[in-house]
Chimera marker file (.cmm) of the C-alpha trace (Angstrom):
<marker_set name="trace">
<marker id="1" x="-31.091" y="-36.545" z="3.322" r="1" g="1" b="0" radius="0.5"/>
<marker id="2" x="-32.927" y="-33.038" z="3.812" r="1" g="1" b="0" radius="0.5"/>
<marker id="3" x="-36.363" y="-34.911" z="3.838" r="1" g="1" b="0" radius="0.5"/>
<marker id="4" x="-36.141" y="-36.645" z="7.291" r="1" g="1" b="0" radius="0.5"/>
<marker id="5" x="-34.850" y="-33.354" z="8.821" r="1" g="1" b="0" radius="0.5"/>
<marker id="6" x="-37.749" y="-31.322" z="7.139" r="1" g="1" b="0" radius="0.5"/>
<marker id="7" x="-40.187" y="-33.814" z="8.445" r="1" g="1" b="0" radius="0.5"/>
<marker id="8" x="-38.930" y="-33.602" z="12.049" r="1" g="1" b="0" radius="0.5"/>
<marker id="9" x="-38.771" y="-29.841" z="12.017" r="1" g="1" b="0" radius="0.5"/>
<marker id="10" x="-41.976" y="-29.005" z="10.220" r="1" g="1" b="0" radius="0.5"/>
<marker id="11" x="-44.502" y="-29.532" z="13.312" r="1" g="1" b="0" radius="0.5"/>
<marker id="12" x="-42.116" y="-26.862" z="15.195" r="1" g="1" b="0" radius="0.5"/>
<marker id="13" x="-42.082" y="-24.420" z="12.298" r="1" g="1" b="0" radius="0.5"/>
<marker id="14" x="-45.859" y="-24.743" z="11.785" r="1" g="1" b="0" radius="0.5"/>
<marker id="15" x="-46.597" y="-24.343" z="15.478" r="1" g="1" b="0" radius="0.5"/>
<marker id="16" x="-44.469" y="-21.173" z="15.780" r="1" g="1" b="0" radius="0.5"/>
<marker id="17" x="-46.047" y="-19.453" z="12.606" r="1" g="1" b="0" radius="0.5"/>
<marker id="18" x="-49.536" y="-20.829" z="12.864" r="1" g="1" b="0" radius="0.5"/>
<marker id="19" x="-49.414" y="-22.678" z="9.487" r="1" g="1" b="0" radius="0.5"/>
<marker id="20" x="-51.523" y="-25.556" z="8.936" r="1" g="1" b="0" radius="0.5"/>
<marker id="21" x="-49.457" y="-28.838" z="8.477" r="1" g="1" b="0" radius="0.5"/>
<marker id="22" x="-50.139" y="-30.155" z="4.901" r="1" g="1" b="0" radius="0.5"/>
<marker id="23" x="-50.114" y="-33.857" z="4.354" r="1" g="1" b="0" radius="0.5"/>
<marker id="24" x="-48.217" y="-33.406" z="1.078" r="1" g="1" b="0" radius="0.5"/>
<marker id="25" x="-44.827" y="-34.753" z="-0.260" r="1" g="1" b="0" radius="0.5"/>
<marker id="26" x="-41.422" y="-33.442" z="1.028" r="1" g="1" b="0" radius="0.5"/>
<marker id="27" x="-40.772" y="-31.437" z="-2.410" r="1" g="1" b="0" radius="0.5"/>
<marker id="28" x="-43.792" y="-29.107" z="-1.484" r="1" g="1" b="0" radius="0.5"/>
<marker id="29" x="-42.647" y="-28.909" z="1.969" r="1" g="1" b="0" radius="0.5"/>
<marker id="30" x="-39.260" y="-27.689" z="1.041" r="1" g="1" b="0" radius="0.5"/>
<marker id="31" x="-40.620" y="-25.464" z="-1.612" r="1" g="1" b="0" radius="0.5"/>
<marker id="32" x="-42.804" y="-23.785" z="1.023" r="1" g="1" b="0" radius="0.5"/>
<marker id="33" x="-39.836" y="-23.412" z="3.296" r="1" g="1" b="0" radius="0.5"/>
<marker id="34" x="-37.878" y="-21.823" z="0.602" r="1" g="1" b="0" radius="0.5"/>
<marker id="35" x="-40.481" y="-19.192" z="0.044" r="1" g="1" b="0" radius="0.5"/>
<marker id="36" x="-40.606" y="-17.956" z="3.675" r="1" g="1" b="0" radius="0.5"/>
<marker id="37" x="-37.665" y="-16.315" z="5.132" r="1" g="1" b="0" radius="0.5"/>
<marker id="38" x="-35.253" y="-18.610" z="6.942" r="1" g="1" b="0" radius="0.5"/>
<marker id="39" x="-35.143" y="-16.550" z="10.150" r="1" g="1" b="0" radius="0.5"/>
<marker id="40" x="-38.383" y="-15.881" z="11.931" r="1" g="1" b="0" radius="0.5"/>
<marker id="41" x="-37.106" y="-13.268" z="14.429" r="1" g="1" b="0" radius="0.5"/>
<marker id="42" x="-37.537" y="-9.487" z="13.285" r="1" g="1" b="0" radius="0.5"/>
<marker id="43" x="-34.706" y="-7.182" z="12.971" r="1" g="1" b="0" radius="0.5"/>
<marker id="44" x="-34.635" y="-5.008" z="16.012" r="1" g="1" b="0" radius="0.5"/>
<marker id="45" x="-34.612" y="-1.224" z="15.654" r="1" g="1" b="0" radius="0.5"/>
<marker id="46" x="-31.835" y="0.917" z="17.090" r="1" g="1" b="0" radius="0.5"/>
<marker id="47" x="-32.624" y="2.071" z="20.631" r="1" g="1" b="0" radius="0.5"/>
<marker id="48" x="-32.515" y="5.766" z="21.512" r="1" g="1" b="0" radius="0.5"/>
<marker id="49" x="-29.181" y="5.430" z="23.308" r="1" g="1" b="0" radius="0.5"/>
<marker id="50" x="-27.530" y="3.838" z="20.164" r="1" g="1" b="0" radius="0.5"/>
<marker id="51" x="-29.002" y="6.489" z="17.953" r="1" g="1" b="0" radius="0.5"/>
<marker id="52" x="-27.794" y="9.229" z="20.141" r="1" g="1" b="0" radius="0.5"/>
<marker id="53" x="-24.198" y="7.801" z="20.309" r="1" g="1" b="0" radius="0.5"/>
<marker id="54" x="-24.294" y="7.818" z="16.585" r="1" g="1" b="0" radius="0.5"/>
<marker id="55" x="-25.092" y="4.464" z="15.132" r="1" g="1" b="0" radius="0.5"/>
<marker id="56" x="-26.665" y="5.818" z="12.091" r="1" g="1" b="0" radius="0.5"/>
<marker id="57" x="-23.600" y="7.864" z="10.728" r="1" g="1" b="0" radius="0.5"/>
<marker id="58" x="-23.044" y="6.998" z="7.099" r="1" g="1" b="0" radius="0.5"/>
<marker id="59" x="-19.916" y="4.820" z="6.670" r="1" g="1" b="0" radius="0.5"/>
<marker id="60" x="-16.707" y="6.620" z="5.382" r="1" g="1" b="0" radius="0.5"/>
<marker id="61" x="-15.738" y="5.856" z="1.807" r="1" g="1" b="0" radius="0.5"/>
<marker id="62" x="-12.658" y="3.817" z="1.207" r="1" g="1" b="0" radius="0.5"/>
<marker id="63" x="-9.742" y="5.775" z="-0.093" r="1" g="1" b="0" radius="0.5"/>
<marker id="64" x="-8.251" y="4.601" z="-3.495" r="1" g="1" b="0" radius="0.5"/>
<marker id="65" x="-5.054" y="2.734" z="-3.719" r="1" g="1" b="0" radius="0.5"/>
<marker id="66" x="-3.900" y="4.816" z="-6.582" r="1" g="1" b="0" radius="0.5"/>
<marker id="67" x="-5.759" y="8.262" z="-6.281" r="1" g="1" b="0" radius="0.5"/>
<marker id="68" x="-4.013" y="10.019" z="-9.226" r="1" g="1" b="0" radius="0.5"/>
<marker id="69" x="-5.460" y="7.484" z="-11.535" r="1" g="1" b="0" radius="0.5"/>
<marker id="70" x="-8.815" y="6.839" z="-10.067" r="1" g="1" b="0" radius="0.5"/>
<marker id="71" x="-9.514" y="10.745" z="-10.087" r="1" g="1" b="0" radius="0.5"/>
<marker id="72" x="-9.016" y="10.976" z="-13.733" r="1" g="1" b="0" radius="0.5"/>
<marker id="73" x="-10.574" y="7.221" z="-14.495" r="1" g="1" b="0" radius="0.5"/>
<marker id="74" x="-7.589" y="6.329" z="-16.303" r="1" g="1" b="0" radius="0.5"/>
<marker id="75" x="-5.768" y="2.800" z="-16.233" r="1" g="1" b="0" radius="0.5"/>
<marker id="76" x="-2.639" y="4.438" z="-16.942" r="1" g="1" b="0" radius="0.5"/>
<marker id="77" x="-1.251" y="7.832" z="-17.535" r="1" g="1" b="0" radius="0.5"/>
<marker id="78" x="1.836" y="9.179" z="-19.217" r="1" g="1" b="0" radius="0.5"/>
<marker id="79" x="4.401" y="11.235" z="-17.276" r="1" g="1" b="0" radius="0.5"/>
<marker id="80" x="7.851" y="12.874" z="-17.147" r="1" g="1" b="0" radius="0.5"/>
<marker id="81" x="10.497" y="11.603" z="-14.832" r="1" g="1" b="0" radius="0.5"/>
<marker id="82" x="11.926" y="14.488" z="-12.674" r="1" g="1" b="0" radius="0.5"/>
<marker id="83" x="14.152" y="12.501" z="-10.343" r="1" g="1" b="0" radius="0.5"/>
<marker id="84" x="15.270" y="8.891" z="-10.171" r="1" g="1" b="0" radius="0.5"/>
<marker id="85" x="16.646" y="7.480" z="-6.895" r="1" g="1" b="0" radius="0.5"/>
<marker id="86" x="16.298" y="4.854" z="-4.350" r="1" g="1" b="0" radius="0.5"/>
<marker id="87" x="13.983" y="4.273" z="-1.390" r="1" g="1" b="0" radius="0.5"/>
<marker id="88" x="14.765" y="2.109" z="1.660" r="1" g="1" b="0" radius="0.5"/>
<marker id="89" x="12.027" y="-0.402" z="2.407" r="1" g="1" b="0" radius="0.5"/>
<marker id="90" x="10.138" y="-0.630" z="5.742" r="1" g="1" b="0" radius="0.5"/>
<marker id="91" x="11.106" y="-2.384" z="8.795" r="1" g="1" b="0" radius="0.5"/>
<marker id="92" x="11.555" y="-6.283" z="8.397" r="1" g="1" b="0" radius="0.5"/>
<marker id="93" x="13.006" y="-5.807" z="4.686" r="1" g="1" b="0" radius="0.5"/>
<marker id="94" x="16.230" y="-4.228" z="3.703" r="1" g="1" b="0" radius="0.5"/>
<marker id="95" x="17.623" y="-3.342" z="0.314" r="1" g="1" b="0" radius="0.5"/>
<marker id="96" x="17.255" y="-0.452" z="-2.055" r="1" g="1" b="0" radius="0.5"/>
<marker id="97" x="14.050" y="-0.164" z="-4.126" r="1" g="1" b="0" radius="0.5"/>
<marker id="98" x="14.519" y="2.074" z="-7.411" r="1" g="1" b="0" radius="0.5"/>
<marker id="99" x="11.750" y="4.806" z="-7.474" r="1" g="1" b="0" radius="0.5"/>
<marker id="100" x="11.129" y="7.782" z="-9.714" r="1" g="1" b="0" radius="0.5"/>
<marker id="101" x="9.455" y="11.152" z="-9.138" r="1" g="1" b="0" radius="0.5"/>
<marker id="102" x="7.214" y="11.738" z="-12.058" r="1" g="1" b="0" radius="0.5"/>
<marker id="103" x="4.849" y="14.531" z="-13.215" r="1" g="1" b="0" radius="0.5"/>
<marker id="104" x="1.846" y="13.214" z="-14.864" r="1" g="1" b="0" radius="0.5"/>
<marker id="105" x="-0.120" y="14.413" z="-17.722" r="1" g="1" b="0" radius="0.5"/>
<marker id="106" x="-2.591" y="15.656" z="-15.372" r="1" g="1" b="0" radius="0.5"/>
<marker id="107" x="-0.169" y="17.662" z="-13.600" r="1" g="1" b="0" radius="0.5"/>
<marker id="108" x="0.055" y="15.670" z="-10.424" r="1" g="1" b="0" radius="0.5"/>
<marker id="109" x="3.427" y="14.782" z="-8.886" r="1" g="1" b="0" radius="0.5"/>
<marker id="110" x="3.856" y="10.991" z="-7.621" r="1" g="1" b="0" radius="0.5"/>
<marker id="111" x="6.449" y="8.668" z="-6.669" r="1" g="1" b="0" radius="0.5"/>
<marker id="112" x="6.350" y="5.491" z="-8.681" r="1" g="1" b="0" radius="0.5"/>
<marker id="113" x="8.425" y="2.125" z="-8.395" r="1" g="1" b="0" radius="0.5"/>
<marker id="114" x="10.520" y="0.827" z="-11.118" r="1" g="1" b="0" radius="0.5"/>
<marker id="115" x="10.089" y="-2.952" z="-11.347" r="1" g="1" b="0" radius="0.5"/>
<marker id="116" x="12.713" y="-5.485" z="-12.338" r="1" g="1" b="0" radius="0.5"/>
<marker id="117" x="16.508" y="-5.549" z="-12.322" r="1" g="1" b="0" radius="0.5"/>
<marker id="118" x="18.114" y="-2.520" z="-13.778" r="1" g="1" b="0" radius="0.5"/>
<marker id="119" x="16.615" y="0.247" z="-15.749" r="1" g="1" b="0" radius="0.5"/>
<marker id="120" x="17.397" y="3.072" z="-18.413" r="1" g="1" b="0" radius="0.5"/>
<marker id="121" x="15.443" y="5.777" z="-16.782" r="1" g="1" b="0" radius="0.5"/>
<marker id="122" x="16.947" y="9.344" z="-16.207" r="1" g="1" b="0" radius="0.5"/>
<marker id="123" x="15.528" y="12.823" z="-15.869" r="1" g="1" b="0" radius="0.5"/>
<marker id="124" x="13.101" y="13.871" z="-18.554" r="1" g="1" b="0" radius="0.5"/>
<marker id="125" x="12.265" y="10.295" z="-19.766" r="1" g="1" b="0" radius="0.5"/>
<marker id="126" x="8.847" y="9.787" z="-20.756" r="1" g="1" b="0" radius="0.5"/>
<marker id="127" x="7.211" y="6.839" z="-18.850" r="1" g="1" b="0" radius="0.5"/>
<marker id="128" x="3.793" y="5.069" z="-18.541" r="1" g="1" b="0" radius="0.5"/>
<marker id="129" x="2.431" y="4.768" z="-15.036" r="1" g="1" b="0" radius="0.5"/>
<marker id="130" x="0.138" y="2.340" z="-13.759" r="1" g="1" b="0" radius="0.5"/>
<marker id="131" x="-1.500" y="1.604" z="-10.325" r="1" g="1" b="0" radius="0.5"/>
<marker id="132" x="-0.295" y="-0.576" z="-7.703" r="1" g="1" b="0" radius="0.5"/>
<marker id="133" x="1.621" y="0.171" z="-4.432" r="1" g="1" b="0" radius="0.5"/>
<marker id="134" x="4.971" y="-1.052" z="-3.448" r="1" g="1" b="0" radius="0.5"/>
<marker id="135" x="4.058" y="-2.769" z="-0.090" r="1" g="1" b="0" radius="0.5"/>
<marker id="136" x="7.500" y="-2.156" z="1.536" r="1" g="1" b="0" radius="0.5"/>
<marker id="137" x="8.183" y="1.481" z="0.403" r="1" g="1" b="0" radius="0.5"/>
<marker id="138" x="6.148" y="4.081" z="2.091" r="1" g="1" b="0" radius="0.5"/>
<marker id="139" x="4.410" y="6.666" z="-0.076" r="1" g="1" b="0" radius="0.5"/>
<marker id="140" x="5.012" y="4.512" z="-3.244" r="1" g="1" b="0" radius="0.5"/>
<marker id="141" x="1.518" y="3.817" z="-4.836" r="1" g="1" b="0" radius="0.5"/>
<marker id="142" x="2.318" y="3.366" z="-8.463" r="1" g="1" b="0" radius="0.5"/>
<marker id="143" x="4.352" y="1.318" z="-10.787" r="1" g="1" b="0" radius="0.5"/>
<marker id="144" x="5.937" y="2.031" z="-14.114" r="1" g="1" b="0" radius="0.5"/>
<marker id="145" x="5.439" y="-0.036" z="-17.005" r="1" g="1" b="0" radius="0.5"/>
<marker id="146" x="8.256" y="-1.844" z="-18.378" r="1" g="1" b="0" radius="0.5"/>
<marker id="147" x="8.719" y="-1.923" z="-22.287" r="1" g="1" b="0" radius="0.5"/>
<marker id="148" x="6.554" y="1.068" z="-22.861" r="1" g="1" b="0" radius="0.5"/>
<marker id="149" x="7.681" y="4.650" z="-24.087" r="1" g="1" b="0" radius="0.5"/>
<marker id="150" x="11.279" y="5.291" z="-22.878" r="1" g="1" b="0" radius="0.5"/>
<marker id="151" x="11.498" y="2.492" z="-20.173" r="1" g="1" b="0" radius="0.5"/>
<marker id="152" x="13.039" y="-0.467" z="-21.682" r="1" g="1" b="0" radius="0.5"/>
<marker id="153" x="12.203" y="-3.968" z="-20.872" r="1" g="1" b="0" radius="0.5"/>
<marker id="154" x="14.234" y="-6.298" z="-18.535" r="1" g="1" b="0" radius="0.5"/>
<marker id="155" x="16.939" y="-7.745" z="-20.594" r="1" g="1" b="0" radius="0.5"/>
<marker id="156" x="17.565" y="-11.547" z="-20.096" r="1" g="1" b="0" radius="0.5"/>
<marker id="157" x="14.179" y="-12.200" z="-18.393" r="1" g="1" b="0" radius="0.5"/>
<marker id="158" x="12.954" y="-15.650" z="-18.854" r="1" g="1" b="0" radius="0.5"/>
<marker id="159" x="9.833" y="-16.017" z="-16.724" r="1" g="1" b="0" radius="0.5"/>
<marker id="160" x="6.877" y="-13.587" z="-16.289" r="1" g="1" b="0" radius="0.5"/>
<marker id="161" x="8.191" y="-11.736" z="-19.217" r="1" g="1" b="0" radius="0.5"/>
<marker id="162" x="4.787" y="-9.815" z="-20.088" r="1" g="1" b="0" radius="0.5"/>
<marker id="163" x="5.254" y="-8.199" z="-16.456" r="1" g="1" b="0" radius="0.5"/>
<marker id="164" x="8.607" y="-6.943" z="-17.490" r="1" g="1" b="0" radius="0.5"/>
<marker id="165" x="8.189" y="-6.002" z="-21.168" r="1" g="1" b="0" radius="0.5"/>
<marker id="166" x="10.600" y="-8.580" z="-22.352" r="1" g="1" b="0" radius="0.5"/>
<marker id="167" x="10.117" y="-10.222" z="-25.934" r="1" g="1" b="0" radius="0.5"/>
<marker id="168" x="10.440" y="-13.930" z="-26.362" r="1" g="1" b="0" radius="0.5"/>
<marker id="169" x="13.860" y="-15.161" z="-26.911" r="1" g="1" b="0" radius="0.5"/>
<marker id="170" x="14.863" y="-16.319" z="-30.419" r="1" g="1" b="0" radius="0.5"/>
<marker id="171" x="15.510" y="-20.164" z="-30.811" r="1" g="1" b="0" radius="0.5"/>
<marker id="172" x="19.059" y="-20.956" z="-32.032" r="1" g="1" b="0" radius="0.5"/>
<marker id="173" x="18.810" y="-22.775" z="-35.298" r="1" g="1" b="0" radius="0.5"/>
<marker id="174" x="20.778" y="-25.913" z="-35.385" r="1" g="1" b="0" radius="0.5"/>
<marker id="175" x="22.877" y="-26.343" z="-38.689" r="1" g="1" b="0" radius="0.5"/>
<marker id="176" x="21.769" y="-22.994" z="-40.074" r="1" g="1" b="0" radius="0.5"/>
<link id1="1" id2="2" r="1" g="1" b="0" radius="0.2"/>
<link id1="2" id2="3" r="1" g="1" b="0" radius="0.2"/>
<link id1="3" id2="4" r="1" g="1" b="0" radius="0.2"/>
<link id1="4" id2="5" r="1" g="1" b="0" radius="0.2"/>
<link id1="5" id2="6" r="1" g="1" b="0" radius="0.2"/>
<link id1="6" id2="7" r="1" g="1" b="0" radius="0.2"/>
<link id1="7" id2="8" r="1" g="1" b="0" radius="0.2"/>
<link id1="8" id2="9" r="1" g="1" b="0" radius="0.2"/>
<link id1="9" id2="10" r="1" g="1" b="0" radius="0.2"/>
<link id1="10" id2="11" r="1" g="1" b="0" radius="0.2"/>
<link id1="11" id2="12" r="1" g="1" b="0" radius="0.2"/>
<link id1="12" id2="13" r="1" g="1" b="0" radius="0.2"/>
<link id1="13" id2="14" r="1" g="1" b="0" radius="0.2"/>
<link id1="14" id2="15" r="1" g="1" b="0" radius="0.2"/>
<link id1="15" id2="16" r="1" g="1" b="0" radius="0.2"/>
<link id1="16" id2="17" r="1" g="1" b="0" radius="0.2"/>
<link id1="17" id2="18" r="1" g="1" b="0" radius="0.2"/>
<link id1="18" id2="19" r="1" g="1" b="0" radius="0.2"/>
<link id1="19" id2="20" r="1" g="1" b="0" radius="0.2"/>
<link id1="20" id2="21" r="1" g="1" b="0" radius="0.2"/>
<link id1="21" id2="22" r="1" g="1" b="0" radius="0.2"/>
<link id1="22" id2="23" r="1" g="1" b="0" radius="0.2"/>
<link id1="23" id2="24" r="1" g="1" b="0" radius="0.2"/>
<link id1="24" id2="25" r="1" g="1" b="0" radius="0.2"/>
<link id1="25" id2="26" r="1" g="1" b="0" radius="0.2"/>
<link id1="26" id2="27" r="1" g="1" b="0" radius="0.2"/>
<link id1="27" id2="28" r="1" g="1" b="0" radius="0.2"/>
<link id1="28" id2="29" r="1" g="1" b="0" radius="0.2"/>
<link id1="29" id2="30" r="1" g="1" b="0" radius="0.2"/>
<link id1="30" id2="31" r="1" g="1" b="0" radius="0.2"/>
<link id1="31" id2="32" r="1" g="1" b="0" radius="0.2"/>
<link id1="32" id2="33" r="1" g="1" b="0" radius="0.2"/>
<link id1="33" id2="34" r="1" g="1" b="0" radius="0.2"/>
<link id1="34" id2="35" r="1" g="1" b="0" radius="0.2"/>
<link id1="35" id2="36" r="1" g="1" b="0" radius="0.2"/>
<link id1="36" id2="37" r="1" g="1" b="0" radius="0.2"/>
<link id1="37" id2="38" r="1" g="1" b="0" radius="0.2"/>
<link id1="38" id2="39" r="1" g="1" b="0" radius="0.2"/>
<link id1="39" id2="40" r="1" g="1" b="0" radius="0.2"/>
<link id1="40" id2="41" r="1" g="1" b="0" radius="0.2"/>
<link id1="41" id2="42" r="1" g="1" b="0" radius="0.2"/>
<link id1="42" id2="43" r="1" g="1" b="0" radius="0.2"/>
<link id1="43" id2="44" r="1" g="1" b="0" radius="0.2"/>
<link id1="44" id2="45" r="1" g="1" b="0" radius="0.2"/>
<link id1="45" id2="46" r="1" g="1" b="0" radius="0.2"/>
<link id1="46" id2="47" r="1" g="1" b="0" radius="0.2"/>
<link id1="47" id2="48" r="1" g="1" b="0" radius="0.2"/>
<link id1="48" id2="49" r="1" g="1" b="0" radius="0.2"/>
<link id1="49" id2="50" r="1" g="1" b="0" radius="0.2"/>
<link id1="50" id2="51" r="1" g="1" b="0" radius="0.2"/>
<link id1="51" id2="52" r="1" g="1" b="0" radius="0.2"/>
<link id1="52" id2="53" r="1" g="1" b="0" radius="0.2"/>
<link id1="53" id2="54" r="1" g="1" b="0" radius="0.2"/>
<link id1="54" id2="55" r="1" g="1" b="0" radius="0.2"/>
<link id1="55" id2="56" r="1" g="1" b="0" radius="0.2"/>
<link id1="56" id2="57" r="1" g="1" b="0" radius="0.2"/>
<link id1="57" id2="58" r="1" g="1" b="0" radius="0.2"/>
<link id1="58" id2="59" r="1" g="1" b="0" radius="0.2"/>
<link id1="59" id2="60" r="1" g="1" b="0" radius="0.2"/>
<link id1="60" id2="61" r="1" g="1" b="0" radius="0.2"/>
<link id1="61" id2="62" r="1" g="1" b="0" radius="0.2"/>
<link id1="62" id2="63" r="1" g="1" b="0" radius="0.2"/>
<link id1="63" id2="64" r="1" g="1" b="0" radius="0.2"/>
<link id1="64" id2="65" r="1" g="1" b="0" radius="0.2"/>
<link id1="65" id2="66" r="1" g="1" b="0" radius="0.2"/>
<link id1="66" id2="67" r="1" g="1" b="0" radius="0.2"/>
<link id1="67" id2="68" r="1" g="1" b="0" radius="0.2"/>
<link id1="68" id2="69" r="1" g="1" b="0" radius="0.2"/>
<link id1="69" id2="70" r="1" g="1" b="0" radius="0.2"/>
<link id1="70" id2="71" r="1" g="1" b="0" radius="0.2"/>
<link id1="71" id2="72" r="1" g="1" b="0" radius="0.2"/>
<link id1="72" id2="73" r="1" g="1" b="0" radius="0.2"/>
<link id1="73" id2="74" r="1" g="1" b="0" radius="0.2"/>
<link id1="74" id2="75" r="1" g="1" b="0" radius="0.2"/>
<link id1="75" id2="76" r="1" g="1" b="0" radius="0.2"/>
<link id1="76" id2="77" r="1" g="1" b="0" radius="0.2"/>
<link id1="77" id2="78" r="1" g="1" b="0" radius="0.2"/>
<link id1="78" id2="79" r="1" g="1" b="0" radius="0.2"/>
<link id1="79" id2="80" r="1" g="1" b="0" radius="0.2"/>
<link id1="80" id2="81" r="1" g="1" b="0" radius="0.2"/>
<link id1="81" id2="82" r="1" g="1" b="0" radius="0.2"/>
<link id1="82" id2="83" r="1" g="1" b="0" radius="0.2"/>
<link id1="83" id2="84" r="1" g="1" b="0" radius="0.2"/>
<link id1="84" id2="85" r="1" g="1" b="0" radius="0.2"/>
<link id1="85" id2="86" r="1" g="1" b="0" radius="0.2"/>
<link id1="86" id2="87" r="1" g="1" b="0" radius="0.2"/>
<link id1="87" id2="88" r="1" g="1" b="0" radius="0.2"/>
<link id1="88" id2="89" r="1" g="1" b="0" radius="0.2"/>
<link id1="89" id2="90" r="1" g="1" b="0" radius="0.2"/>
<link id1="90" id2="91" r="1" g="1" b="0" radius="0.2"/>
<link id1="91" id2="92" r="1" g="1" b="0" radius="0.2"/>
<link id1="92" id2="93" r="1" g="1" b="0" radius="0.2"/>
<link id1="93" id2="94" r="1" g="1" b="0" radius="0.2"/>
<link id1="94" id2="95" r="1" g="1" b="0" radius="0.2"/>
<link id1="95" id2="96" r="1" g="1" b="0" radius="0.2"/>
<link id1="96" id2="97" r="1" g="1" b="0" radius="0.2"/>
<link id1="97" id2="98" r="1" g="1" b="0" radius="0.2"/>
<link id1="98" id2="99" r="1" g="1" b="0" radius="0.2"/>
<link id1="99" id2="100" r="1" g="1" b="0" radius="0.2"/>
<link id1="100" id2="101" r="1" g="1" b="0" radius="0.2"/>
<link id1="101" id2="102" r="1" g="1" b="0" radius="0.2"/>
<link id1="102" id2="103" r="1" g="1" b="0" radius="0.2"/>
<link id1="103" id2="104" r="1" g="1" b="0" radius="0.2"/>
<link id1="104" id2="105" r="1" g="1" b="0" radius="0.2"/>
<link id1="105" id2="106" r="1" g="1" b="0" radius="0.2"/>
<link id1="106" id2="107" r="1" g="1" b="0" radius="0.2"/>
<link id1="107" id2="108" r="1" g="1" b="0" radius="0.2"/>
<link id1="108" id2="109" r="1" g="1" b="0" radius="0.2"/>
<link id1="109" id2="110" r="1" g="1" b="0" radius="0.2"/>
<link id1="110" id2="111" r="1" g="1" b="0" radius="0.2"/>
<link id1="111" id2="112" r="1" g="1" b="0" radius="0.2"/>
<link id1="112" id2="113" r="1" g="1" b="0" radius="0.2"/>
<link id1="113" id2="114" r="1" g="1" b="0" radius="0.2"/>
<link id1="114" id2="115" r="1" g="1" b="0" radius="0.2"/>
<link id1="115" id2="116" r="1" g="1" b="0" radius="0.2"/>
<link id1="116" id2="117" r="1" g="1" b="0" radius="0.2"/>
<link id1="117" id2="118" r="1" g="1" b="0" radius="0.2"/>
<link id1="118" id2="119" r="1" g="1" b="0" radius="0.2"/>
<link id1="119" id2="120" r="1" g="1" b="0" radius="0.2"/>
<link id1="120" id2="121" r="1" g="1" b="0" radius="0.2"/>
<link id1="121" id2="122" r="1" g="1" b="0" radius="0.2"/>
<link id1="122" id2="123" r="1" g="1" b="0" radius="0.2"/>
<link id1="123" id2="124" r="1" g="1" b="0" radius="0.2"/>
<link id1="124" id2="125" r="1" g="1" b="0" radius="0.2"/>
<link id1="125" id2="126" r="1" g="1" b="0" radius="0.2"/>
<link id1="126" id2="127" r="1" g="1" b="0" radius="0.2"/>
<link id1="127" id2="128" r="1" g="1" b="0" radius="0.2"/>
<link id1="128" id2="129" r="1" g="1" b="0" radius="0.2"/>
<link id1="129" id2="130" r="1" g="1" b="0" radius="0.2"/>
<link id1="130" id2="131" r="1" g="1" b="0" radius="0.2"/>
<link id1="131" id2="132" r="1" g="1" b="0" radius="0.2"/>
<link id1="132" id2="133" r="1" g="1" b="0" radius="0.2"/>
<link id1="133" id2="134" r="1" g="1" b="0" radius="0.2"/>
<link id1="134" id2="135" r="1" g="1" b="0" radius="0.2"/>
<link id1="135" id2="136" r="1" g="1" b="0" radius="0.2"/>
<link id1="136" id2="137" r="1" g="1" b="0" radius="0.2"/>
<link id1="137" id2="138" r="1" g="1" b="0" radius="0.2"/>
<link id1="138" id2="139" r="1" g="1" b="0" radius="0.2"/>
<link id1="139" id2="140" r="1" g="1" b="0" radius="0.2"/>
<link id1="140" id2="141" r="1" g="1" b="0" radius="0.2"/>
<link id1="141" id2="142" r="1" g="1" b="0" radius="0.2"/>
<link id1="142" id2="143" r="1" g="1" b="0" radius="0.2"/>
<link id1="143" id2="144" r="1" g="1" b="0" radius="0.2"/>
<link id1="144" id2="145" r="1" g="1" b="0" radius="0.2"/>
<link id1="145" id2="146" r="1" g="1" b="0" radius="0.2"/>
<link id1="146" id2="147" r="1" g="1" b="0" radius="0.2"/>
<link id1="147" id2="148" r="1" g="1" b="0" radius="0.2"/>
<link id1="148" id2="149" r="1" g="1" b="0" radius="0.2"/>
<link id1="149" id2="150" r="1" g="1" b="0" radius="0.2"/>
<link id1="150" id2="151" r="1" g="1" b="0" radius="0.2"/>
<link id1="151" id2="152" r="1" g="1" b="0" radius="0.2"/>
<link id1="152" id2="153" r="1" g="1" b="0" radius="0.2"/>
<link id1="153" id2="154" r="1" g="1" b="0" radius="0.2"/>
<link id1="154" id2="155" r="1" g="1" b="0" radius="0.2"/>
<link id1="155" id2="156" r="1" g="1" b="0" radius="0.2"/>
<link id1="156" id2="157" r="1" g="1" b="0" radius="0.2"/>
<link id1="157" id2="158" r="1" g="1" b="0" radius="0.2"/>
<link id1="158" id2="159" r="1" g="1" b="0" radius="0.2"/>
<link id1="159" id2="160" r="1" g="1" b="0" radius="0.2"/>
<link id1="160" id2="161" r="1" g="1" b="0" radius="0.2"/>
<link id1="161" id2="162" r="1" g="1" b="0" radius="0.2"/>
<link id1="162" id2="163" r="1" g="1" b="0" radius="0.2"/>
<link id1="163" id2="164" r="1" g="1" b="0" radius="0.2"/>
<link id1="164" id2="165" r="1" g="1" b="0" radius="0.2"/>
<link id1="165" id2="166" r="1" g="1" b="0" radius="0.2"/>
<link id1="166" id2="167" r="1" g="1" b="0" radius="0.2"/>
<link id1="167" id2="168" r="1" g="1" b="0" radius="0.2"/>
<link id1="168" id2="169" r="1" g="1" b="0" radius="0.2"/>
<link id1="169" id2="170" r="1" g="1" b="0" radius="0.2"/>
<link id1="170" id2="171" r="1" g="1" b="0" radius="0.2"/>
<link id1="171" id2="172" r="1" g="1" b="0" radius="0.2"/>
<link id1="172" id2="173" r="1" g="1" b="0" radius="0.2"/>
<link id1="173" id2="174" r="1" g="1" b="0" radius="0.2"/>
<link id1="174" id2="175" r="1" g="1" b="0" radius="0.2"/>
<link id1="175" id2="176" r="1" g="1" b="0" radius="0.2"/>
</marker_set>
C-alpha cells in the first residue's frame, strides 16, 4: 500500500531537498524517509512584535484539585470533624449534599463530601480524607473515606461496595 505512494512521491521529495534518487527497493526508500524529518519547512522564530506582546512568558502552573493533600504529598490524611452539615448543589441539580468541615492533621481546614446514603459522623469524629472534588458543590474538593476510622461503611450496599466500605454480605446457609 505504501510502496506505490512512496514511488510516486520520491522524485518530488528528492528534487526539493537535492537528494540523489537511488534505484533500490522500496524498503530502503522507506527507511531513508523515516530517518529524515517529515516536515521540510523550518519552524519560524517569533517576530519582534510577538516578543514585545509577550509570547515568551512561561505558562502558569496548573493548580491542584486537592491542594491540602498535594502540598504534603499524601494520598490521604487524618482529620477531626468540626461541623457536619448540608450543602445545596449548583444550578441544574437540586438536593442536599452531606458535607463535613474537617481540620486535617497538617492543621488545614477543609470541607469534605460524605459519600453514600446515611452516615454516623458527628463533631469530634476522626475521619480519613482523600482527594477528589464533588462537582456540583462549590468549594468541596475532598471526599471522606467510608469504612475507615470513625466513619462506618454504607449499610445494605450491594454494588460498588469497595467505594463505600461495605463488607460482602454473608450467604444464607440452606438446611443449616
